[in-house]
N, C-alpha and C positions, 0 to 999 in steps of 0.2 A: 583718377582715371580708371581704376579698376585693374583686375588681374587679367591680362590678355592671354594667359596660358591656357585658359579653359574656353576661349571663344571658339565657336563653330564658324569657320571661315566660309562655309557654303561654296566651296570651289567647284561643285558640280553644276552650279547654275550661274548664268551670266549676270553681271551687275553693271549698271551704267557707269559707276566710278571706275571700275577696272577697264571697261571698254574705252572710256575717255583716256585713261592712262595709255592704252594701246595706241590710240590716235595720236597722242603726244610723243610717241616713241619710247614710252617707258617700258619697264620690265616686270612690273607687278601686275601681271595678267596671266590667265590660265586658259587651257583649251576651250572651255565653254565660253569664255569672254572673247577669245579670238575668233571662234566660229560665229558668234553673234555679231561681232564687229565686221567680219567679212561679209555677212549678209547685209549689214547696214551700208557698207561701202559699195556693194553691188547696186543697192537701191539708190544711193545718193553718193556718187563718186567724190564729190567735193568735201566730204565730211572731215577728212584729215585737215584740210585748209580751214574749215569752219572752226574746229576745235582749237587750232593754233591762233587763229584770229581772236577768238574769245579769250584765250589766255593772255594775249597781248593787251586786250582791253582791260582785263583785271589789273595788270601791271600798271598801265597808264592811269587808271582811275584811282588806285591806291596811292600811287606816287603824287598825283595832283592833290588828293585830300590830305595826305601827310604834310605836303608843303604848305597847304592852306590852314594848317593848325590842328588837324584831327590827331588825337592821341590814343584813341580806343577803337578797336575794330572787332566786329563779330561776323565771322565768315561761316555761313550755313551751306552745307553741301560741299565741303572742302575737297573731297576726292583724295586720290593717292598723292602723297607728298612728291612734288616735282619742283626742284629748285630752279629759279628763285620762288619760294613760297611767299604768301602774302606778308608774313611777318618780316621776312628778309627785305622785301621792297619797302615796307613802312619804316622799319628800323634803320635803314640806310639814311632816311630823311629825318626820322625822329627816334633816336636811340632808346628813349624811355617809353615808347609805345607799348600798350598792352593789347594782346590779340587773343581771342578765343576762337578756336576752330570747332566745328561740329559736323558729323556725318553719320549716316546709318549703316554704312558698309562695314561689316566686322573686320575686314582686312585693313581698313583705314585705322581702326583701333589698334590692330596689331603693329602697324607701322607708325603710330602717332608720335613715338619718341623723336622721330625726325622733325616733327613740327614744334618741338619743345626746346630747341636750341636757341633760346632767346639771346639777344644782346644783353650783357650783364645789367645794363641800366633799365631794361624793359622786362616784360613778362609775357609768357604764352601759356595757354592751357588748351586741353582737348576734352570734348564731351561727346560720348557716343549717344546720339539722340536723333530723332526724326522730326523734320520740319512739320509733319502733319500733326504733331503734338506740341504746338508752340508753347503752351503754358508750362509743360514739364521741362522743355528745353530751357526756357528763360529762368526757371526756378532752380536749375542745377547749381550745386555749390560751386563748381568750377567757374561758372558764369558770374555768379554773384561775388565771388572772392577776387575775381580778376578785373571785372569791369565796374566802374562807378556810374550807376544809373542816374546820378544827379548831374553828370557831365555828358556832353555830346558823344555819341557812339556812331561809328560808320558801319552800317549793316550791308554786307555783301551777299547777294543772291545770284551768283554768276553761274549761268548754264544749269540752273536748278529748277526753276518754276515750270519749265515745259515737261517736267516729270511729275508735276502735281496737277491733276486734272480738276475740272470744275466739280466733278463728283466728290472730290476730296476737299472742296471748299478753298481753292487756291487764293482767291481774292480775300476771303475772310481771314485766312491764315496770315496773309501779309498785313492786313489791317490790325490784327492782334499784335504782331511784332512792332508795327509802327507806333501803336498806342503806348507800348511799353517804353519807348525811347523819349528822351527829353528834347526840348527845343534846341535847334542847332545840329541835331543828328542828321545823318545822310543815309540814303538808300541807293545802292548801285545794283542794276539788273542787266543781264544779257539773256536774251530769250529767243528761241527759234521761232521763225515766222513763215507762213506759207506765202507771204506777199510777193516774193521774188521768183518763186518756182513752185507753184501749187502742186503740180504732179509729182515732182521730185520729193517734196516734203511729205506728201501723202504716202509715197512708197517707203520713205524712211520711217515714218511713224508706224506703218504696218510691220516693218521689219523688227522694230523694237518690241511692238506688242507681241509678235510671234515668239520673241525670246523671253517673254514674261515681264517686260517692262512697259506698262502703259504710259503714253505720253500725249501731250496736246500742244501742237503749234498754235500760236495766237497771232491775230492781226495787230497792226500798230495800235489801233483803237483799244483793243483788249489789253494790250501790254500797258498802254497809257493809264488805264484804270488803276494799276498797281501803285501809281504815283499820286493818286488823287489826294488833294489837300496839301501837298508839298510843292515846293518851288523848284522846277527843273533848272539845273545849271546849263549854261550854254555848252554845246549847241542843241540841247534838247534831246529828243529821242531820235537817234540816227542809226543807219546800218553800223554794226559794231566796229568796223574798221575806220569809220569816219568820225568817231568820237575822239576829238582832240588828238589826232594822229601826230606821232613824232616824226621829224624830218627823216630819220633813218629807220622807220618802222616797217619798211618793206611792204607798204600797202599800195604802192603806186599802181600795180597791175591787178589788184584784188577787185572782183566784181561783187555787186550786191548779192547775186545768186550764190557765189562761193561763201560769202559771209553768212548768209542765211539767217541772220539774227539782227534784232534791234538791240540797242544798248542805250542806257541813260543813267544819269545820277541826279538825285533831287535832295533838297534840304528841308527839314521840318521848320516851319516858321516859329 
């Protein structure tokens, strides 16, 4: 994982992972992050609900896949450790699950040990990497030593791809990741969309851009392209709160406008 004592945490500039931590009620955020988050909240007041709805989608999708037999998980764009983390959800169902986390925020690296408290029967690892360099990410020793690429892997891109613009080749990056995974692997995505509130999402995107984080909300059709060639699991691509909701998931009063994201899970034939 490397020596985090020499990492430049870049606390003078906002980072999307730390802003997300703030939305979730976390404490690993700093004045630049809180100022940028405040501007984002002014632009799109539902963003606190949006982040928490997304987090619950991650929990549900991981739990479903673990119960369905998935034993390996690759979570790209992990963010600040916020319990329950993905490995905790997976290993409650499958104690021997192997999980690899990756993120490009240096402070996630500094806190990554919180992500490495695996169930004794399983294993977790962390890689400091950027999704825009997928070949290097997949070649990292922590990835290759923790995951068996001859067996299905559940790839999680939760609340990540709206920070990868078309200019950076978002669809090509996802195809590269998909191509590396064997048959039976899965892909879970939650992604901001302008479909439910075009003006609000335009303001939100502008607020992030002003804070130094370019982003791109995508329509349902654009998000569906990320799943090309794979078989969508029921109920397909839905607003994030409508993907297999739990009876006690507190989604009864959530609107599509608040969710602001589509979510889906697909399996490689």
